[in-house]
Structure formats: structure tokens, C-alpha cells
Residue, then its C-alpha position, 0 to 999 in steps of 0.5 A: m817717572s814719565l813725562a806725563s807726570i812730571s808735566s802735570a806735577f809742575s802744570s802750576f806752582s807759586i812762589s811766595l817771598p818774604s818782605s819786611r812790609s807785605t808778601t809778594s806771591l808770584s805764581f807761573s803756569t806752564s804746560i808741557s807737551k805730551n810729544p814734544s818731539s813732534q813740535f820739533l819735527k813740525f818745526q824742522q819741516q817747515h824750515d827744510r823745504p827746498k826753497r823753488r828756483v823759477v828760471v825765466m826764459s825768453l822765447d824764440a820767435g821760431v826755429g832757426v839754425m846755425g852756420t859759419k862765418l865766411g867774411m865780409m862783401t859788397f853787394f849791388e841791388s837792382t836800385g844801384e844801391v851798394v850795400p855791405v853784406t856778411i857771407v855765412g856758409f852752412k856745414e853739414g849739420n842743422i839736425v834736430t837733436q832732441i825735442k823737449t816739452e813740459a810734460t817732460d822738461g817744463y818748457n818746449a824747445v827744440q834742440v839743434g846740432y851743427r857740424r859734423v865731426r869725427d866720433r873720436k871728438l865726442n865724449t861717451a856721453e854726447m855720443g849716447h846723447l846724439k844715438k838716442a836722437g838717431a843723428i850724426p856726431l855733431r860739434h855744437l848744440q843749441e836750444f831754440r825755446l818755443q811756444t809750441v814744438d808740434g811738426f817737429q821730429p828727432n833727427q829732422r834736417l832743417v833746410f835754410d831755404e824752407l824757414f827764411k827768405e830774401g828779405d827777413l829779418v833775423d837776429i843774430s847772436g856770436t862771439t866777438i873777436g877778442k881784443g885782449f887787455q886794453g886801456g880805458i880809451k880803447r875800451h870805453n871810448f874816453k877821451r885823452g888828455q892834452m898832448s902838449h902845454g905841460s900836461k902829463s896825463h895823455r892816456q890815463l885813466g884820471s880819477i876813478g873816485a872821491g877821497t875820505t868820502p866815500g873812500r873807495v871805487y864803486k863798484g861797475k867803474k869803467m876801467p881798463g880790462r879785458m875786452g872782446g871775446s864775449k857772447t853778443k846779439i845783434r837785431k832785426l838784420k836783412i837777409v839781402k840774398i839766397d844762394k842756393e847753388l853755393n849754400v850760403i846766404m848774404i845778411k846786410g851788415a857785420l856780424p860778430g867774430k871772425p871768419g870761421n866763427l858760430i853764428r846762430i839765425a833766428p827769426a827777429k823778435i817782434v813783439g806783438k807779432n811773432i811773439p806774445k806781449n807778456 
């Protein structure tokens, strides 16, 4: 017996229930699709569609470079003002290793490599990626997402003097100095308790929440823990001096990390001037 004959036979039927006073008649009607598997496949296709993941990345104001933090010193300006500056040097590198476009990668970006290393310091995949661009072996690779990538070519060397000048504002990114596990006073600037008058709470954390209600510690509570060793960005620092002979620059203020750390230098973002408002 086929499925079509079963569906026609049971498309409508009635049931009579005997009763002492009256007879109640119940009628049911149903229909069975000739191809029930098609409805299941349609339902499965609707629920098996992959969810689109939207990744929002912020634009850079322009292409930048990478450098090495050397230390700090004082600098005397022409007006006689003493300015604390951080010296950043440049090793061999700052070469364009890849150009990403909306057609190939979904966004426009320029990948820059820095600090030459020996071939054996990189694996096969990294060496193949750099050889494709015709670049030398480089340790660090970072991207600068731009509105347009016109004017950039693979294996192009970026010169700091051509990108920046004295007086420009830049955004500095780096890794802060790791402090290890620290208490609340050093990590979050908490106040200490009394040191006299019978106090037994000097540098302790104190209360971390109520008792019965809510009966737990809220997420994000400031407590002792690992401090430092995280990525950070300092915005709108001024370039005080560019020394072409020594191949170093002086940036006003303190930069993250200790001497020898990698520093990422990019043009400062100024909404409405070098990046769009939306």
C-alpha cells in the first residue's frame, strides 16, 4: 500500500461515543504530504544555516612603523623647557610583507614586518609567507587597517622620516612591565587600614560583599591578582625630535614596557580629521 492511498483513506474520519442521554460525534481531518521528507529537509536547511559573524575592526589613521624602546632622558627645548622623553630606535625592518584588500580579505590593510632574524628562527610557514612578498626573515608582523591601500607594494621599505615629522602626534602601543601577583593597594590603589589603635587590618582587602544577600562575590570585583604584562595604548604623544644620524626618535612622556620592548607607532586618531566620524 502506498503512502498516497493511506493519506486519502485517513484524510477524514468520525468517531461516535455512546452515551445514556445523547450521542456525541467527533470529527477529525488531517492531511499527509505526498513527500514528507521534503518538509524535513526544508526545516533542516533553515536551521543549519551558518550564523554570520560580524567582526568590527577600528581603522588606523595611517600606516605606521615598529621600533625598540631604548630608555628615557631629559630634553631641553629651544624655550628652555625641560621635557621627559623616551628614546625609540629602529632596527632593520619596517618592510611591507602583505597587502590586504576587500576583494581578497574583506578589508584593506597593510602588514608590516620588523626586526631581521636568522632563517632558523622562523618556521616553514612563516618563511614561505615572507618569501612570497620577497622580504627578508622578520620577527614581528603587525597590520595597519586603512581606508585605502593605494601606493603600497610588497617588500616596500617604510622610512620613519617620510611618514612623520617633529611635532606630530602619535599613538603608542606596547606591553607593560609585568609586576607578578600584587595586592589591592598596589594593583588598585586601595587605602590601607590604621597601623595603630589596636587595628589588625593594615593591608588586607576588607569586605568583598554582603552575606546572605546576594551570598556571592560579584564578577569584576577588584581583588589581588596578576598585575602588568598586558597590552596597552597611549594616545596623542608628541614627537619631540627625530635624529637621522643615530636613527632614533624622541617621544614626549613615558612609553609602556622596559628597554628592549617592541613599540608600535601609528598616527594619532583624530575623529573628523584623519578618520571618519562613523
